[in-house]
C-alpha positions as CSV (number, residue, x, y, z in Angstrom):
1,T,119.8,61.7,104.9
2,D,116.4,60.3,104.7
3,K,115.1,63.3,102.8
4,A,117.8,63.0,100.2
5,H,117.1,59.3,99.8
6,F,113.4,60.0,99.4
7,Q,114.0,62.6,96.7
8,I,116.3,60.2,94.8
9,M,113.8,57.3,95.0
10,A,110.9,59.5,94.1
11,A,112.7,60.8,91.0
12,V,113.4,57.2,89.9
13,A,110.1,55.7,90.8
14,Q,108.0,58.3,88.9
15,K,109.6,57.0,85.7
16,L,108.7,53.3,86.3
17,S,105.6,51.7,84.8
18,E,103.2,49.7,87.0
19,Q,104.7,46.5,85.8
20,E,108.2,47.7,86.6
21,V,107.2,48.7,90.1
22,K,105.7,45.2,90.7
23,A,108.8,43.5,89.4
24,L,111.0,45.7,91.6
25,S,108.9,45.0,94.7
26,S,109.0,41.3,94.0
27,Y,112.8,41.4,93.6
28,L,113.3,43.4,96.8
29,Q,111.0,41.1,98.7
30,G,113.1,38.2,97.5
31,L,116.2,39.9,98.8
32,H,114.6,40.4,102.2
33,N,113.8,36.7,102.5
34,K,117.4,35.8,101.4
35,A,118.9,38.2,104.0
36,D,116.7,36.6,106.7
37,D,117.9,33.1,105.7
38,I,121.5,34.2,105.8
39,A,121.0,35.9,109.3
40,A,119.3,32.7,110.6
41,E,122.1,30.5,109.3
42,A,124.7,32.7,110.9
43,A,122.9,32.8,114.2
44,A,122.5,29.0,114.2
45,A,126.3,28.6,113.5
46,Q,127.2,30.5,116.7
47,P,127.8,28.4,119.8
48,A,125.5,29.1,122.7
49,A,126.9,31.1,125.5
50,A,127.8,29.2,128.6
51,P,125.4,29.8,131.6
């Protein structure tokens, strides 16, 4: 559930330094951009539907 995930993340995050939080956020942002690139490539590879 969302509450369980929040509790896990809160427990982990409170142990991180400010530098570690910044590094983690940068890493996750990079993953998001890569996922968008993969989704865009997959969509471009699909043939258009016939009208």
